[in-house]
C-alpha positions in Angstrom: 16.3 30.1 -114.5 17.8 30.3 -111.0 14.7 32.0 -109.7 12.5 29.3 -111.1 14.7 26.6 -109.5 14.5 28.3 -106.1 10.8 28.6 -106.2 10.5 25.0 -107.1 12.6 24.0 -104.0 10.4 26.1 -101.7 7.3 24.5 -103.1 8.8 21.0 -102.6 9.7 21.9 -98.9 6.1 23.0 -98.3 4.9 19.7 -99.7 7.3 17.8 -97.4 6.0 19.7 -94.3 2.4 19.0 -95.2 3.2 15.3 -95.6 4.7 15.2 -92.0 1.4 16.1 -90.2 0.4 13.7 -87.4 -2.2 11.2 -87.9 -5.4 11.3 -85.9 -4.5 8.1 -84.0 -1.2 9.7 -83.0 -2.9 12.8 -81.9 -5.3 10.8 -79.8 -2.4 8.9 -78.2 -0.6 12.1 -77.3 -3.8 13.5 -75.8 -4.3 10.3 -73.7 -0.7 10.5 -72.5 -1.1 14.1 -71.5 -4.3 13.2 -69.6 -2.5 10.3 -67.9 0.4 12.7 -66.9 -2.0 15.2 -65.5 -3.8 12.5 -63.6 -0.6 11.1 -62.2 0.5 14.6 -61.0 -3.0 15.1 -59.4 -2.7 11.8 -57.6 0.8 12.5 -56.4 0.2 16.1 -55.3 -3.4 16.0 -54.3 -4.8 12.5 -53.6 -1.9 11.0 -51.7 -1.6 13.9 -49.1 -5.4 13.7 -48.8 -5.3 9.9 -48.1 -2.5 10.4 -45.6 -4.4 13.1 -43.7 -7.6 11.0 -43.8 -5.7 8.0 -42.3 -4.3 10.2 -39.5 -7.7 11.7 -38.8 -9.3 8.2 -38.7 -6.7 7.2 -36.1 -7.5 10.3 -34.0 -11.2 9.7 -34.3 -10.8 6.1 -33.0 -8.7 7.3 -30.1 -11.2 10.0 -29.2 -14.0 7.4 -29.4 -12.1 5.2 -27.0 -11.6 8.1 -24.6 -15.3 9.0 -24.9 -16.3 5.4 -24.0 -13.9 5.5 -21.0 -15.3 8.8 -19.8 -18.9 7.6 -20.2 -18.0 4.4 -18.2 -16.4 6.5 -15.4 -19.4 8.9 -15.4 -21.8 5.9 -15.2 -19.8 4.6 -12.1 -19.8 8.0 -10.3 -22.5 6.9 -7.9 -20.6 3.7 -7.1 -17.4 5.7 -6.5 -19.3 8.1 -4.3 -20.7 5.3 -2.2 -17.3 3.7 -1.8 -15.9 7.0 -0.7 -18.7 7.6 1.8 -18.2 4.0 3.2 -14.4 4.5 3.5 -14.8 7.9 5.2 -17.4 6.5 7.6 -15.0 3.6 8.4 -12.2 6.0 8.9 -14.1 8.1 11.4 -15.4 4.9 13.1 -11.9 3.6 13.8 -10.3 7.0 14.4 -10.9 6.9 18.2 -9.0 3.5 18.3 -5.7 5.2 17.5 -3.6 8.1 18.8 -2.7 10.9 16.5 1.0 11.1 15.4 3.0 12.5 18.3 6.3 14.1 18.8 8.8 12.3 21.2 8.1 15.0 23.8 4.3 14.2 23.7 4.9 10.5 24.0 7.2 11.0 26.9 4.7 13.3 28.6 1.7 10.9 28.0 3.5 7.8 29.3 5.2 9.6 32.2 1.9 11.1 33.4 0.3 7.6 33.3 3.1 6.2 35.4 2.9 9.0 38.0 -0.9 8.6 38.1 -0.3 5.0 39.3 2.2 6.0 42.0 5.2 5.0 40.0 8.4 7.0 39.7 9.7 7.1 36.1 13.3 6.2 35.7 14.2 5.8 32.0 12.2 6.0 28.8 13.3 5.3 25.2 11.2 5.2 22.1 11.7 4.3 18.4 10.8 6.4 15.5 7.5 5.9 13.7 7.4 2.4 12.2 4.9 0.3 10.3 3.8 -3.0 11.8 1.8 -5.8 10.3 -1.2 -6.8 12.3 -2.0 -10.5 12.0 -5.6 -11.8 12.0 -6.8 -13.3 15.2 -7.0 -17.1 15.3 -9.0 -18.6 18.1 -7.9 -21.9 19.6 -10.1 -24.8 18.9 -12.2 -25.9 21.8 -12.0 -29.5 22.7 -13.8 -31.5 25.4 -11.7 -33.4 27.9 -11.8 -37.1 27.3 -14.2 -39.0 29.6 -12.3 -41.2 32.1 -12.7 -44.9 31.5 -13.0 -47.6 34.3 -10.0 -49.8 34.0 -10.3 -53.5 34.4 -8.3 -55.1 37.2 -5.8 -56.7 34.9 -5.1 -53.4 33.1 -2.5 -51.1 34.4 -3.2 -47.4 34.8 -1.3 -45.2 32.4 1.6 -43.3 33.9 0.8 -39.7 34.5 3.4 -37.1 33.6 3.5 -33.7 35.3 3.3 -30.6 33.1 6.6 -28.9 32.4 7.6 -26.3 35.0 8.1 -22.7 34.3 4.8 -22.2 32.4 3.3 -18.9 31.4 1.2 -18.7 34.7 4.3 -19.2 36.8 6.2 -16.5 34.9 3.4 -14.0 35.3 3.0 -14.8 39.0 6.8 -14.5 39.7 8.4 -11.9 37.6 6.3 -10.6 34.7 4.6 -11.6 31.5 4.7 -11.3 27.8 1.7 -10.9 25.6 1.5 -13.6 23.0 1.5 -12.3 19.4 -0.9 -14.0 17.0 0.7 -16.0 14.2 -0.1 -15.8 10.6 0.3 -13.4 7.6 -0.5 -9.8 8.2 -3.7 -8.6 6.6 -3.5 -5.0 7.8 -0.9 -2.5 8.9 -0.6 0.3 11.4 1.9 3.0 12.4 3.4 2.4 15.8 5.8 3.8 18.4 7.7 1.3 20.6 8.4 2.6 24.0 10.8 0.9 26.5 10.7 2.3 30.0 11.5 1.6 33.6 10.0 2.9 36.8 10.1 2.4 40.5 7.1 1.0 42.2 5.5 -2.2 43.5 3.3 -4.9 42.1 0.1 -3.1 42.9 1.2 -0.1 40.9 2.0 -2.3 37.9 -1.3 -4.2 38.1 -3.4 -1.0 38.2 -1.4 0.4 35.3 -2.0 -2.8 33.3 -5.7 -2.7 34.1 -6.0 0.8 32.7 -4.0 -0.1 29.5 -6.0 -3.3 28.9 -9.0 -1.1 28.1 -7.1 1.0 25.6 -7.0 0.1 21.9 -4.2 2.4 21.0 -1.7 1.3 23.7 -0.5 -2.3 24.2 1.9 -3.6 26.8 3.8 -6.3 25.0 6.1 -7.3 27.8 6.8 -6.4 31.5 8.8 -7.5 34.4 9.3 -6.3 38.0 11.5 -6.8 41.0 10.0 -6.5 44.5 11.4 -4.0 46.9 14.0 -5.3 49.4 15.0 -4.1 52.8 18.5 -4.8 54.1 20.2 -4.0 57.4 23.9 -3.2 57.8 26.0 -4.1 60.8 24.9 -0.9 62.7 21.3 -1.9 62.3 20.4 0.7 59.8 17.9 -0.5 57.4 18.0 0.4 53.7 15.0 -0.2 51.4 15.5 -0.7 47.7 12.3 0.2 45.8 10.9 -2.3 43.4 11.8 -1.8 39.7 9.3 -2.2 36.9 10.3 -2.7 33.3 7.8 -2.5 30.4 7.8 -2.3 26.6 4.7 -0.6 25.2 3.4 -0.1 21.7 1.5 3.0 20.9 -0.5 2.8 17.6 -1.1 6.1 15.8 -3.2 7.1 12.8 -2.0 9.6 10.2 -4.7 11.5 8.4 -4.8 10.7 4.7 -1.8 8.3 4.9 -2.7 4.6 4.9 -0.1 2.4 6.6 -0.7 -0.4 4.0 1.2 1.7 1.4 4.3 1.6 3.6 4.0 -2.1 4.6 4.5 -5.4 2.9 7.5 -4.2 0.9 6.1 -0.8 0.1 7.8 2.5 0.6 
């Protein structure tokens, strides 16, 4: 009887298991959930990295396209750049003779001293500055005006009082002791490297005039100021005469050109 009861229990358990089988709708739901999980994993591990790489590649492509456009623009302007370079080089060689090359202090001393000796002057002192940058102002011509035509005054009218020009003008200064070259006024539009030389020498007026005449034709040397004292002869009580030679003082600017170094880069608040 016990065996029959155990067999009956086993049979009942089998029936219970059979009754717990999933329905078709539940199986379909589980399959759908499995597909969704696989798809989510694929999106997370495959599609997201792919989209990230694609976005990065798109940015690199855009950057390369911009560089390509820039290079094409530069290549298209190669002829223009070459023409500008040729014009600048031609201008450089055209103005090169107007300037001295950069010189050591010994060369400046030798050049100026030799010019003084060539004009029968005896050098006394010479000082020079280091290489500097100077702004060159544009030239402004004075406006030309016609003198007013004199009018015939009526008898009852009084003639205007004439005033004499102020004494000590530029002509008197040049005729008596020396002169100073007037510097043009206005903002500088170009720059140049320059040495400033201050010197004194013994000589007379004729020596100074011939020296100034030679420098007036030079574009790289400019006498900005000069003065002179005539020679004097004195006699002492014994009747012996002593002659003091004339003394000439000048300040000269010597403009130089440095190959490949534009003075504009060092002027107007530059280096």
